[in-house]
C-alpha positions as CSV (number, residue, x, y, z in Angstrom):
1,M,-11.7,29.6,-24.6
2,R,-12.6,32.9,-22.8
3,A,-11.8,33.8,-19.3
4,L,-12.9,36.7,-16.9
5,V,-9.3,38.3,-15.3
6,F,-7.6,41.1,-14.1
7,D,-3.9,41.7,-13.8
8,S,-3.8,44.5,-11.5
9,F,-5.8,45.6,-8.4
10,G,-8.5,48.3,-9.3
11,G,-12.3,49.0,-10.1
12,P,-14.3,47.1,-12.9
13,E,-11.9,48.6,-15.4
14,V,-9.1,46.3,-14.7
15,L,-11.3,43.3,-15.5
16,R,-10.6,41.8,-19.4
17,I,-11.9,38.8,-21.1
18,A,-8.9,36.7,-21.5
19,E,-8.3,34.1,-24.7
20,V,-6.7,31.0,-22.5
21,P,-6.1,27.2,-23.0
22,V,-8.7,25.2,-21.9
23,P,-7.6,23.7,-18.5
24,A,-6.7,20.1,-18.3
25,T,-7.4,17.5,-15.6
26,G,-5.4,15.9,-12.7
27,P,-6.0,13.0,-10.8
28,G,-8.9,13.5,-8.7
29,Q,-10.2,16.7,-10.9
30,V,-13.3,17.3,-13.2
31,R,-13.6,19.5,-15.9
32,V,-17.1,21.5,-16.1
33,R,-18.3,23.3,-19.1
34,V,-19.7,26.5,-17.3
35,E,-23.2,27.5,-17.9
36,A,-23.5,30.1,-15.5
37,A,-21.3,31.4,-12.7
38,T,-22.3,33.8,-10.0
39,V,-21.0,37.0,-8.8
40,H,-20.2,37.6,-5.1
41,P,-19.1,40.0,-2.7
42,V,-15.9,38.1,-2.3
43,D,-15.2,38.7,-6.4
44,L,-15.6,42.2,-5.7
45,A,-12.8,42.3,-2.9
46,T,-10.8,40.2,-4.6
47,R,-10.8,42.4,-7.7
48,S,-10.3,45.7,-5.5
49,G,-7.4,44.4,-3.8
50,A,-9.0,44.5,-0.3
51,L,-8.3,40.6,0.2
52,A,-4.3,41.5,-0.5
53,E,-4.6,44.0,1.9
54,A,-5.7,41.7,4.5
55,G,-2.9,39.3,3.7
56,L,-5.2,36.7,2.3
57,M,-3.8,36.3,-1.2
58,A,-0.4,37.6,-2.9
59,G,-1.9,39.2,-5.8
60,G,0.6,40.6,-8.9
61,T,-0.4,38.1,-11.3
62,R,-3.0,37.3,-13.4
63,T,-6.0,36.2,-11.3
64,G,-9.4,34.7,-12.5
65,L,-12.8,35.5,-10.6
66,G,-15.8,33.4,-9.6
67,W,-16.6,31.0,-7.0
68,D,-19.5,29.2,-7.7
69,V,-20.6,27.1,-10.9
70,A,-23.1,25.3,-12.7
71,G,-22.1,23.4,-15.6
72,V,-21.7,20.0,-17.5
73,V,-19.0,17.7,-16.7
74,E,-16.5,17.1,-20.0
75,E,-14.0,15.3,-18.7
76,T,-12.8,13.5,-15.6
77,G,-9.2,12.6,-14.2
78,P,-7.8,9.6,-13.0
79,G,-9.8,8.0,-9.8
80,V,-12.8,10.2,-10.2
81,G,-15.8,8.0,-10.0
82,S,-18.5,10.4,-8.1
83,V,-19.5,11.8,-11.5
84,R,-19.3,10.9,-15.5
85,P,-18.9,12.9,-18.7
86,G,-22.5,14.3,-19.2
87,D,-23.2,15.0,-15.8
88,R,-25.0,18.2,-14.9
89,V,-23.2,19.5,-11.8
90,I,-22.8,22.5,-9.2
91,G,-19.3,23.3,-7.9
92,M,-17.3,25.5,-6.2
93,N,-13.8,26.9,-6.4
94,D,-12.7,28.4,-3.1
95,R,-9.3,29.7,-4.0
96,L,-8.6,33.3,-3.9
97,D,-5.1,33.1,-5.7
98,V,-5.6,31.2,-9.2
99,P,-5.4,31.9,-12.5
100,L,-8.5,31.1,-13.7
101,G,-12.0,30.9,-11.6
102,T,-15.5,29.7,-12.6
103,Q,-16.3,33.0,-14.7
104,A,-14.8,31.3,-17.6
105,E,-16.0,29.0,-20.4
106,H,-14.7,25.9,-18.6
107,V,-13.3,25.0,-15.2
108,V,-11.3,22.2,-13.6
109,L,-12.4,21.7,-10.0
110,D,-11.4,18.8,-7.8
111,A,-14.0,16.2,-7.4
112,H,-15.2,16.5,-3.9
113,A,-15.9,20.1,-4.7
114,V,-18.7,19.5,-7.2
115,A,-22.2,17.9,-6.8
116,R,-24.8,16.4,-8.9
117,A,-27.2,19.5,-9.6
118,P,-30.6,19.2,-8.5
119,A,-33.0,18.0,-11.5
120,G,-35.3,21.0,-13.2
121,L,-33.2,23.6,-11.9
122,A,-32.2,26.3,-14.2
123,P,-28.3,26.8,-14.4
124,A,-28.3,30.4,-13.2
125,A,-30.4,29.1,-10.4
126,A,-28.5,26.1,-9.5
127,A,-25.0,28.1,-9.6
128,T,-26.3,30.4,-6.5
129,L,-26.4,26.9,-4.2
130,P,-22.7,26.2,-3.4
131,L,-21.4,29.4,-1.7
132,A,-24.3,30.6,0.1
133,G,-26.1,27.3,0.6
134,L,-23.2,25.8,2.4
135,T,-22.7,29.3,4.5
136,A,-26.2,29.0,5.8
137,L,-26.1,25.0,6.0
138,Q,-22.7,25.3,8.2
139,A,-23.9,27.9,10.4
140,L,-27.0,26.2,11.0
141,D,-24.8,22.9,11.9
142,A,-22.9,25.3,14.2
143,L,-25.6,26.4,16.1
144,A,-27.3,23.1,16.4
145,L,-30.7,24.3,17.7
146,P,-33.1,21.4,18.5
147,E,-36.3,20.9,16.4
148,G,-38.9,23.6,17.8
149,G,-36.5,26.3,18.7
150,T,-36.4,29.9,17.8
151,L,-34.2,31.3,15.4
152,L,-33.6,34.8,14.3
153,V,-32.2,35.3,10.7
154,T,-30.9,38.7,10.0
155,G,-30.8,39.9,6.3
156,A,-33.3,37.2,5.6
157,A,-34.3,38.1,2.2
158,G,-30.1,38.2,1.1
159,A,-28.2,34.9,-0.5
160,V,-27.3,33.3,2.8
161,G,-30.0,35.0,4.9
162,G,-32.9,33.3,2.3
163,Y,-31.0,30.0,2.4
164,A,-31.1,29.9,6.1
165,V,-34.6,30.8,6.4
166,Q,-35.5,27.7,4.1
167,L,-33.3,25.6,5.7
168,A,-34.6,26.3,9.5
169,A,-37.8,25.9,8.7
170,A,-36.8,22.6,7.1
171,R,-35.3,21.5,10.4
172,G,-38.4,22.6,12.6
173,L,-37.0,25.6,13.5
174,R,-39.6,28.6,14.1
175,V,-37.8,31.6,12.5
176,V,-37.8,35.3,13.2
177,A,-36.7,37.3,10.1
178,T,-35.6,40.9,9.4
179,A,-35.3,42.4,6.5
180,R,-36.4,45.6,4.5
181,A,-40.0,46.0,4.8
182,A,-40.8,45.3,1.2
183,D,-39.1,42.1,1.4
184,E,-41.7,40.8,3.9
185,P,-43.7,38.7,1.0
186,L,-40.7,36.8,0.3
187,V,-39.3,36.0,3.6
188,R,-42.7,34.8,4.6
189,E,-43.2,32.4,1.7
190,L,-39.1,31.2,2.6
191,G,-41.2,29.8,5.6
192,A,-40.3,32.9,8.2
193,A,-43.0,32.5,10.7
194,H,-42.5,36.1,12.3
195,F,-41.1,39.3,10.4
196,V,-39.5,42.2,11.9
197,P,-38.6,45.1,9.4
198,S,-35.0,46.6,9.6
199,G,-34.2,49.8,10.0
200,P,-34.1,52.7,13.0
201,G,-35.6,51.1,16.2
202,R,-34.6,48.6,19.0
203,L,-34.1,45.1,17.4
204,G,-34.3,43.2,20.5
205,G,-37.2,44.7,21.9
206,E,-39.1,43.9,18.6
207,V,-38.0,40.5,18.8
208,R,-38.8,40.2,22.5
209,A,-42.4,41.2,21.8
210,L,-42.8,38.1,19.2
211,V,-40.6,35.7,21.5
212,P,-40.8,37.3,24.9
213,G,-38.0,34.7,26.3
214,G,-36.0,35.5,23.5
215,V,-34.6,33.5,20.6
216,A,-32.9,30.4,21.3
217,G,-30.0,31.7,18.3
218,A,-29.0,34.2,16.1
219,L,-27.6,33.9,12.4
Protein backbone atom coordinates (compact mmCIF):
# COMPACT_ATOMS: atom_id res chain seq x y z
CA MET A 1 0.00 0.00 0.00
CA ARG A 2 1.00 3.65 -0.30
CA ALA A 3 1.71 5.91 2.69
CA LEU A 4 2.98 9.45 3.18
CA VAL A 5 6.23 9.37 5.17
CA PHE A 6 9.47 11.27 5.73
CA ASP A 7 12.93 10.12 6.81
CA SER A 8 14.40 13.46 7.96
CA PHE A 9 13.01 16.76 9.15
CA GLY A 10 12.53 19.68 6.79
CA GLY A 11 10.11 21.32 4.41
CA PRO A 12 7.56 19.70 2.12
CA GLU A 13 10.39 18.35 -0.01
CA VAL A 14 11.20 15.67 2.61
CA LEU A 15 7.80 14.02 2.13
CA ARG A 16 7.55 10.96 -0.08
CA ILE A 17 5.02 8.32 -1.03
CA ALA A 18 6.34 4.96 0.16
CA GLU A 19 5.19 1.45 -0.71
CA VAL A 20 4.81 -0.40 2.59
CA PRO A 21 3.10 -3.61 3.76
CA VAL A 22 -0.54 -3.40 4.80
CA PRO A 23 -0.44 -3.24 8.62
CA ALA A 24 -1.80 -6.18 10.61
CA THR A 25 -4.25 -5.84 13.48
CA GLY A 26 -3.48 -6.99 16.99
CA PRO A 27 -5.74 -7.58 20.00
CA GLY A 28 -8.12 -4.68 20.54
CA GLN A 29 -7.29 -3.07 17.19
CA VAL A 30 -9.05 -2.39 13.89
CA ARG A 31 -7.73 -1.83 10.39
CA VAL A 32 -9.42 0.96 8.45
CA ARG A 33 -9.37 1.46 4.69
CA VAL A 34 -8.75 5.18 4.48
CA GLU A 35 -11.17 7.31 2.47
CA ALA A 36 -10.08 10.71 3.81
CA ALA A 37 -7.44 12.05 6.18
CA THR A 38 -6.87 15.59 7.35
CA VAL A 39 -3.75 17.77 7.40
CA HIS A 40 -3.33 19.58 10.72
CA PRO A 41 -0.78 22.05 12.07
CA VAL A 42 0.56 19.16 14.18
CA ASP A 43 1.51 17.38 10.94
CA LEU A 44 3.49 20.40 9.79
CA ALA A 45 5.22 20.67 13.18
CA THR A 46 6.04 16.96 13.11
CA ARG A 47 7.55 17.15 9.62
CA SER A 48 9.55 20.32 10.29
CA GLY A 49 11.19 18.95 13.44
CA ALA A 50 9.59 21.51 15.76
CA LEU A 51 8.12 18.80 17.97
CA ALA A 52 11.46 17.00 18.18
CA GLU A 53 13.13 20.25 19.24
CA ALA A 54 10.49 20.54 21.96
CA GLY A 55 11.33 17.04 23.20
CA LEU A 56 7.97 15.56 22.21
CA MET A 57 9.34 12.99 19.76
CA ALA A 58 12.67 11.42 18.93
CA GLY A 59 12.73 11.39 15.14
CA GLY A 60 15.59 10.05 13.08
CA THR A 61 13.59 7.16 11.63
CA ARG A 62 10.83 6.85 9.05
CA THR A 63 7.77 8.70 10.33
CA GLY A 64 4.22 8.69 9.00
CA LEU A 65 1.87 11.66 9.08
CA GLY A 66 -1.82 12.00 9.80
CA TRP A 67 -4.03 12.00 12.88
CA ASP A 68 -7.66 12.07 11.73
CA VAL A 69 -9.24 9.53 9.42
CA ALA A 70 -12.56 8.53 7.91
CA GLY A 71 -12.97 5.17 6.24
CA VAL A 72 -14.31 1.64 6.35
CA VAL A 73 -13.36 -1.09 8.82
CA GLU A 74 -11.59 -3.90 6.96
CA GLU A 75 -10.51 -6.14 9.81
CA THR A 76 -10.86 -6.36 13.58
CA GLY A 77 -8.47 -7.97 15.99
CA PRO A 78 -9.34 -10.27 18.90
CA GLY A 79 -11.51 -8.68 21.57
CA VAL A 80 -13.10 -6.00 19.37
CA GLY A 81 -16.89 -5.85 19.55
CA SER A 82 -17.61 -2.15 19.09
CA VAL A 83 -17.29 -2.17 15.29
CA ARG A 84 -17.38 -4.77 12.54
CA PRO A 85 -15.88 -5.09 9.06
CA GLY A 86 -17.83 -2.91 6.67
CA ASP A 87 -18.69 -0.25 9.26
CA ARG A 88 -17.98 3.34 8.25
CA VAL A 89 -15.93 4.98 10.99
CA ILE A 90 -13.95 8.02 12.01
CA GLY A 91 -10.88 7.75 14.17
CA MET A 92 -7.74 9.38 15.47
CA ASN A 93 -4.12 8.35 15.78
CA ASP A 94 -2.63 10.65 18.42
CA ARG A 95 0.89 9.22 18.41
CA LEU A 96 3.71 11.35 17.02
CA ASP A 97 6.60 8.95 16.55
CA VAL A 98 5.05 6.22 14.39
CA PRO A 99 6.12 4.75 11.04
CA LEU A 100 2.57 5.05 9.64
CA GLY A 101 -0.12 7.66 10.23
CA THR A 102 -3.58 8.09 8.78
CA GLN A 103 -2.27 9.64 5.55
CA ALA A 104 -2.03 6.19 4.02
CA GLU A 105 -4.27 3.74 2.21
CA HIS A 106 -4.78 1.69 5.38
CA VAL A 107 -4.24 2.39 9.06
CA VAL A 108 -4.46 0.28 12.23
CA LEU A 109 -5.93 1.99 15.30
CA ASP A 110 -6.94 0.91 18.78
CA ALA A 111 -10.65 0.15 18.82
CA HIS A 112 -11.28 2.82 21.46
CA ALA A 113 -9.87 5.42 19.06
CA VAL A 114 -12.59 4.87 16.43
CA ALA A 115 -16.32 5.56 16.36
CA ARG A 116 -19.07 5.08 13.82
CA ALA A 117 -19.13 7.90 11.26
CA PRO A 118 -22.20 10.16 11.24
CA ALA A 119 -24.71 8.88 8.69
CA GLY A 120 -24.83 10.77 5.42
CA LEU A 121 -21.64 12.75 6.01
CA ALA A 122 -19.06 12.66 3.21
CA PRO A 123 -15.68 11.15 4.21
CA ALA A 124 -13.77 14.43 3.74
CA ALA A 125 -16.14 16.20 6.13
CA ALA A 126 -16.28 13.30 8.60
CA ALA A 127 -12.48 13.21 8.80
CA THR A 128 -12.43 16.71 10.27
CA LEU A 129 -14.36 15.67 13.36
CA PRO A 130 -11.99 13.77 15.70
CA LEU A 131 -9.10 16.09 16.61
CA ALA A 132 -10.77 19.49 16.28
CA GLY A 133 -14.14 18.28 17.53
CA LEU A 134 -12.72 16.55 20.59
CA THR A 135 -10.54 19.56 21.39
CA ALA A 136 -13.59 21.83 21.35
CA LEU A 137 -15.69 19.36 23.34
CA GLN A 138 -13.06 18.83 26.03
CA ALA A 139 -12.46 22.56 26.32
CA LEU A 140 -16.17 23.18 26.87
CA ASP A 141 -16.29 20.37 29.43
CA ALA A 142 -13.36 21.94 31.27
CA LEU A 143 -15.10 25.33 31.34
CA ALA A 144 -18.32 23.71 32.61
CA LEU A 145 -20.40 26.84 32.05
CA PRO A 146 -24.06 26.64 33.07
CA GLU A 147 -26.81 26.82 30.46
CA GLY A 148 -27.53 30.44 29.64
CA GLY A 149 -23.96 31.54 30.34
CA THR A 150 -21.97 33.66 27.90
CA LEU A 151 -18.87 32.27 26.19
CA LEU A 152 -16.25 34.14 24.15
CA VAL A 153 -14.82 32.04 21.30
CA THR A 154 -11.79 33.47 19.50
CA GLY A 155 -10.81 32.19 16.07
CA ALA A 156 -14.44 31.18 15.68
CA ALA A 157 -14.17 30.42 11.96
CA GLY A 158 -11.31 27.97 12.45
CA ALA A 159 -11.55 24.22 12.95
CA VAL A 160 -11.64 24.13 16.76
CA GLY A 161 -13.41 27.49 17.03
CA GLY A 162 -16.11 26.51 14.56
CA TYR A 163 -16.93 23.33 16.44
CA ALA A 164 -16.80 25.21 19.76
CA VAL A 165 -19.40 27.70 18.55
CA GLN A 166 -21.76 24.95 17.42
CA LEU A 167 -21.33 22.80 20.52
CA ALA A 168 -21.68 25.77 22.86
CA ALA A 169 -24.86 26.92 21.15
CA ALA A 170 -26.24 23.38 21.38
CA ARG A 171 -25.57 23.48 25.13
CA GLY A 172 -27.63 26.63 25.49
CA LEU A 173 -24.70 29.02 25.85
CA ARG A 174 -24.75 32.54 24.39
CA VAL A 175 -21.69 32.80 22.17
CA VAL A 176 -19.69 35.94 21.47
CA ALA A 177 -17.44 35.09 18.53
CA THR A 178 -14.38 36.77 17.06
CA ALA A 179 -13.08 36.12 13.56
CA ARG A 180 -12.24 38.04 10.40
CA ALA A 181 -15.01 40.37 9.30
CA ALA A 182 -15.56 38.33 6.13
CA ASP A 183 -16.34 35.27 8.25
CA GLU A 184 -19.24 36.85 10.13
CA PRO A 185 -22.00 35.16 8.05
CA LEU A 186 -20.43 31.73 8.63
CA VAL A 187 -19.89 32.27 12.34
CA ARG A 188 -23.44 33.47 12.86
CA GLU A 189 -24.72 30.48 10.91
CA LEU A 190 -22.77 28.24 13.29
CA GLY A 191 -24.73 29.72 16.18
CA ALA A 192 -22.95 32.83 17.45
CA ALA A 193 -25.28 35.35 19.08
CA HIS A 194 -22.76 38.21 18.85
CA PHE A 195 -19.82 38.91 16.57
CA VAL A 196 -16.68 41.00 17.06
CA PRO A 197 -14.32 41.34 14.06
CA SER A 198 -10.72 40.49 14.84
CA GLY A 199 -7.97 43.01 14.20
CA PRO A 200 -6.62 46.16 15.79
CA GLY A 201 -8.71 47.31 18.73
CA ARG A 202 -9.48 46.46 22.31
CA LEU A 203 -11.23 43.10 22.34
CA GLY A 204 -12.16 43.39 25.99
CA GLY A 205 -13.87 46.73 25.52
CA GLU A 206 -15.74 45.57 22.43
CA VAL A 207 -16.94 42.43 24.19
CA ARG A 208 -18.03 44.37 27.27
CA ALA A 209 -20.02 46.70 25.04
CA LEU A 210 -22.03 43.64 24.07
CA VAL A 211 -21.93 41.92 27.47
CA PRO A 212 -21.56 44.65 30.12
CA GLY A 213 -20.93 42.18 32.92
CA GLY A 214 -18.27 40.32 30.99
CA VAL A 215 -18.38 36.77 29.65
CA ALA A 216 -18.38 33.77 31.95
CA GLY A 217 -15.58 32.03 30.06
CA ALA A 218 -13.33 32.21 27.02
CA LEU A 219 -12.14 29.53 24.64
